[in-house]
Phi, psi and omega in degrees: 000135183273136181276146176285144174301153182303132176083358182251101180275169180298322179297318178292324179297321180285328183283328185301312179298323178294320179294316177299316178298316180298317180294323180281336181278338182274148172223151183260129176259118180274340180234145179297177182282167184300137176233113185298321180297319178298313179303311181294326179291322176297317180294326177294317177298320178299318178299318181295317179294316179299321179299316178298313182298313181296320180297318178297313180300314182294327176296319176294315181298326181274004179072029180238063181297334179295335178289351179269004178299145184307322184304330180282351184242359185307315180300321179298317180293324178293320178295318178295319179296319179294316178298318180297314180299314179299316181293318178297317179298318179297312184292329177293338180270353181266126180301140176060034178255026181301320180295317179294318177299320177296318178299318181291324178297318177295317178298317179300316178298317180293324177294321177295320177295320176300316180297316177300316180295319180298325178297331178282339176102131173276131182260338180206161178294326184296325181288346178279333186306309181293329178293314179300316180298319180297316178294321179299318179292319181296313179294324177301317178294319181293318180290324176300318177296315179298319178295322177296318178295322179294317178298319180297321180295321185275354181266000000 
């Protein structure tokens, strides 16, 4: 008869394989599951921001820089702020959506900065380019996360 190693009882011997299986079968989710409304709302916000950018560019291209004054865009900024608030409230209510909430906080800050900058006035189409690129990258990261969550849901 083979002796048990010191401190290892028969019960522990039987429990160890089960414990190992349990540890390998579990996975930790750092982000909550996919939410279609959040995904669609992010894309709607991207559309709203893109509309502002395109409109400013076209006003410059059309030789109408005065049409880029903030007063002509106030409604757009109010709609974006309302969409942002609704989306932030929704995401704060979803378990494990801290990363998405952080992304939205950064986006909200950038939208506020864009509005402040717009109030000072755009002087050329060229000064819009880095702003547009920053928003495209930010939305790209947000949409990539949503797509990853969607793939995980569908797998």
